[in-house]
LUMVEXZA-926925 format. One record per residue (C-alpha): x, y, z; residue number from 1; residue in one letter. Coordinates in steps of 0.5 Angstrom, whole numbers, plus 500, padded with zeros to 3 digits. Layout:
// LUMVEXZA-926925
   xx   yy   zz  pos  code
    X    Y    Z  NUM     A
...
***
This chain:
// LUMVEXZA-926925
   xx   yy   zz  pos  code
  500  500  500    1     M
  503  507  498    2     K
  500  513  501    3     V
  501  520  499    4     W
  500  525  504    5     C
  500  533  502    6     D
  502  538  507    7     I
  500  545  507    8     L
  500  548  514    9     S
  504  547  521   10     P
  498  544  523   11     K
  498  539  517   12     Q
  505  537  518   13     L
  504  535  526   14     F
  498  531  523   15     L
  500  528  517   16     F
  508  526  520   17     T
  504  523  526   18     S
  499  519  521   19     I
  505  517  517   20     A
  509  514  523   21     K
  503  509  525   22     R
  503  507  517   23     F
  509  505  517   24     R
  509  502  523   25     E
  504  497  520   26     I
  507  497  513   27     G
  505  502  509   28     Y
  510  506  504   29     E
  508  514  505   30     V
  510  520  501   31     C
  510  527  504   32     L
  510  533  500   33     T
  509  540  502   34     S
  510  547  499   35     R
  515  553  500   36     H
  511  557  506   37     Y
  514  562  511   38     V
  510  558  517   39     Q
  513  551  514   40     L
  520  552  511   41     N
  524  553  518   42     G
  520  546  521   43     L
  521  542  515   44     I
  528  544  514   45     D
  530  543  522   46     G
  526  539  526   47     A
  522  535  521   48     F
  528  534  516   49     R
  529  527  517   50     E
  522  526  514   51     W
  525  528  507   52     R
  519  532  505   53     I
  519  534  498   54     L
  517  542  497   55     K
  513  543  490   56     I
  511  550  489   57     G
  510  555  493   58     S
  505  559  498   59     W
  502  565  494   60     G
  502  570  500   61     G
  496  574  503   62     G
  492  576  496   63     S
  487  572  492   64     L
  491  573  485   65     I
  497  571  489   66     G
  494  565  492   67     K
  490  563  485   68     L
  496  563  481   69     R
  501  559  486   70     A
  496  554  486   71     S
  495  553  478   72     I
  503  553  478   73     E
  503  548  484   74     R
  498  543  480   75     L
  503  542  474   76     S
  509  540  478   77     S
  505  536  483   78     L
  502  532  478   79     L
  509  530  475   80     D
  511  528  482   81     Y
  505  524  483   82     V
  505  520  476   83     I
  512  518  478   84     E
  510  515  485   85     I
  504  512  483   86     D
  500  512  490   87     P
  494  508  492   88     D
  491  513  496   89     I
  492  520  498   90     C
  491  524  504   91     L
  490  531  505   92     S
  487  537  510   93     S
  483  540  503   94     G
  489  541  499   95     S
  486  544  492   96     P
  492  541  488   97     E
  492  534  491   98     A
  484  533  490   99     A
  484  536  483  100     R
  490  531  482  101     I
  486  525  485  102     C
  480  526  481  103     Y
  483  526  474  104     G
  488  520  475  105     L
  483  516  479  106     G
  486  516  485  107     I
  481  516  492  108     P
  482  522  496  109     H
  481  522  504  110     L
  480  529  507  111     M
  481  530  514  112     I
  479  536  517  113     S
  476  540  523  114     D
  475  547  519  115     T
  469  546  514  116     P
  469  553  514  117     H
  476  554  510  118     S
  475  557  503  119     P
  479  551  500  120     V
  473  546  502  121     N
  469  547  496  122     P
  475  545  491  123     L
  477  539  495  124     A
  470  536  499  125     A
  466  535  492  126     P
  472  531  490  127     L
  474  527  496  128     S
  472  520  497  129     T
  471  521  504  130     A
  472  526  509  131     I
  474  525  516  132     L
  472  530  522  133     T
  471  530  529  134     P
  464  529  531  135     W
  463  535  534  136     V
  462  539  527  137     I
  455  539  525  138     P
  454  535  518  139     K
  451  541  515  140     E
  458  545  515  141     E
  461  540  511  142     W
  455  540  506  143     L
  455  548  506  144     R
  462  546  503  145     A
  460  542  498  146     G
  461  535  501  147     A
  456  529  499  148     R
  452  527  505  149     E
  455  520  505  150     E
  462  521  505  151     I
  462  524  511  152     I
  465  520  517  153     R
  466  522  524  154     Y
  471  520  529  155     Y
  470  521  537  156     R
  476  525  538  157     A
  480  532  536  158     L
  485  533  531  159     D
  490  534  536  160     P
  489  527  539  161     C
  493  524  533  162     F
  499  527  535  163     W
  498  528  543  164     L
  496  521  544  165     K
  504  519  545  166     D
  506  526  547  167     F
  512  527  551  168     K
  515  534  553  169     P
  522  535  551  170     E
  525  540  557  171     E
  531  542  553  172     E
  526  547  549  173     V
  525  551  555  174     L
  533  552  556  175     D
  533  554  548  176     R
  528  559  550  177     L
  531  562  557  178     G
  525  560  561  179     V
  522  556  566  180     E
  516  551  567  181     K
  510  554  569  182     G
  513  561  569  183     Q
  511  564  563  184     Y
  504  566  558  185     V
  505  563  551  186     L
  501  568  546  187     M
  500  565  539  188     R
  498  571  534  189     M
  492  570  529  190     P
  492  567  522  191     E
  492  575  519  192     S
  494  573  512  193     K
  489  567  511  194     A
  483  569  506  195     A
  478  568  511  196     Y
  480  571  517  197     L
  482  578  518  198     K
  485  581  525  199     S
  488  587  528  200     D
  495  585  530  201     D
  497  592  533  202     E
  491  593  537  203     R
  492  585  540  204     L
  499  587  541  205     L
  498  593  545  206     K
  494  589  549  207     A
  499  584  550  208     A
  504  590  553  209     K
  498  591  558  210     S
  498  583  560  211     L
  506  583  560  212     A
  506  589  565  213     K
  501  584  570  214     K
  506  578  570  215     L
  512  582  573  216     N
  518  577  574  217     D
  514  572  570  218     R
  515  572  562  219     K
  510  573  556  220     L
  512  569  550  221     I
  509  572  543  222     I
  509  567  537  223     S
  508  570  531  224     C
  506  567  524  225     R
  509  572  519  226     Y
  515  577  519  227     P
  510  583  519  228     E
  507  581  526  229     Q
  514  580  528  230     L
  516  587  526  231     E
  510  590  529  232     I
  511  585  536  233     A
  518  587  536  234     Q
  517  595  535  235     K
  511  595  541  236     L
  513  590  546  237     L
  520  592  548  238     Q
  520  590  555  239     L
  524  585  559  240     D
  520  580  560  241     N
  517  579  553  242     V
  520  574  548  243     K
  518  575  541  244     V
  519  569  537  245     I
  518  569  529  246     G
  519  561  528  247     E
  514  556  531  248     L
  517  552  536  249     V
  516  544  534  250     P
  511  541  538  251     G
  506  542  544  252     P
  512  542  549  253     T
  512  550  549  254     L
  504  550  551  255     T
  505  544  555  256     Y
  509  548  560  257     Y
  506  555  560  258     S
  502  557  566  259     M
  497  560  561  260     L
  495  560  553  261     F
  492  566  549  262     V
  491  563  542  263     G
  489  567  536  264     G
  488  561  532  265     G
  485  554  533  266     G
  490  548  533  267     T
  495  551  539  268     M
  488  553  543  269     T
  486  546  542  270     Q
  492  543  544  271     E
  492  547  550  272     A
  485  545  552  273     A
  488  537  551  274     L
  494  539  555  275     L
  490  542  561  276     G
  493  549  560  277     V
  488  554  561  278     P
  486  557  555  279     A
  484  564  553  280     I
  481  565  545  281     S
  482  571  542  282     V
  479  568  535  283     Y
  478  574  531  284     P
  471  571  528  285     Q
  466  567  530  286     K
  469  561  534  287     L
  470  555  529  288     P
  465  548  532  289     A
  471  545  535  290     V
  473  551  539  291     L
  465  552  541  292     E
  465  545  543  293     F
  471  546  548  294     L
  468  552  550  295     K
  462  548  552  296     G
  467  544  556  297     K
  470  549  560  298     G
  476  549  557  299     L
  477  555  553  300     V
  474  562  555  301     I
  472  566  549  302     R
  475  574  549  303     C
  471  578  543  304     K
  475  584  545  305     T
  482  586  548  306     V
  478  589  554  307     E
  475  582  556  308     D
  483  579  555  309     L
  485  584  560  310     I
  480  583  565  311     C
  480  574  564  312     V
  488  575  564  313     F
  488  579  571  314     T
  483  574  574  315     D
  486  568  571  316     F
  493  571  574  317     L
  490  572  581  318     E
  487  564  582  319     R
  492  561  577  320     I
  493  554  581  321     N
  486  554  582  322     E
  485  554  575  323     I
  490  550  573  324     R
  487  544  577  325     N
  480  545  574  326     E
  483  545  567  327     W
  487  539  568  328     Q
  481  535  571  329     R
  477  537  565  330     R
  482  535  560  331     A
  483  529  564  332     K
  475  527  564  333     D
  475  529  556  334     L
  480  524  554  335     W
  476  519  557  336     K
  471  521  552  337     D
  475  520  546  338     M
  477  514  541  339     E
  483  513  538  340     D
  482  517  531  341     P
  487  512  527  342     M
  482  506  528  343     N
  477  510  524  344     V
  482  513  519  345     L
  485  506  517  346     I
  478  503  517  347     Q
  476  508  512  348     V
  482  508  508  349     L
  481  500  507  350     K
  474  501  505  351     E
  476  507  500  352     S
  481  502  496  353     L
***
């Protein structure tokens, strides 16, 4: 069995390498492709270099024209590679290029995704053999994205369960950043260049300055996604207890050891919740279904304004030990209620051939 996985984002890198590891253990051959992308290059060339992921094509930048042109150019180059490796099946999280190539060559395409709201889905969902998704996402959201009802398959788990199942923290990550366990707050900036999200980076970073001043001798780590975010953050946050980083630290260790997490996106916020780390979401639009679910479980607090963020942050700091104990209890209860999503994936894969 030869499986091809196409990786377009850091979340997908963690997802598909964890899946590839399990596949190789049962004897499947796995080929991994990606693209040149500012959020991926450092990870693929660094912590994930042993996976030998082939980068084909590039990210198109923040404009719609750029994204479209990059996709068209990538499609041709990727086709040549796929013809060469001749896979039995393909997995992606909604890669338009992978879905189109699979459709054209008659290769089953399995889509694993917890973001039915992504604008790539109308291009990928109708061409997929099956869509695997967390059970908390309403079927109607996938139908609106163009999926056929009969191909939607649920697993009783959240996507980070794929790579958190065997997670072991690596303390050397903290040594490299010069921080101590439980003595820092981690903030992940929003995805400000996605076609479906817009956020006010400067307003959020000004709020982060107020948060940092409340930490006293503890630190605030700001994880930026793009050079533009990094530049603004370095300009606005010239405080001794603030550390701004421009590359994603591989793995959930930094989240695991943080005293508190503030997330502008979805994946790391889910990770924090599942790891029992108090999580505050500043997601810039309507909460995706998975975050709404975690909010209902008391594992994510939503702040719609920077004023709300400062208020909740202050309250959490005053009761941090109590809050952390409660979060860990809730996370433990949630894990007991979920299954290993790999079992569902392997079953659907076999049915699709």
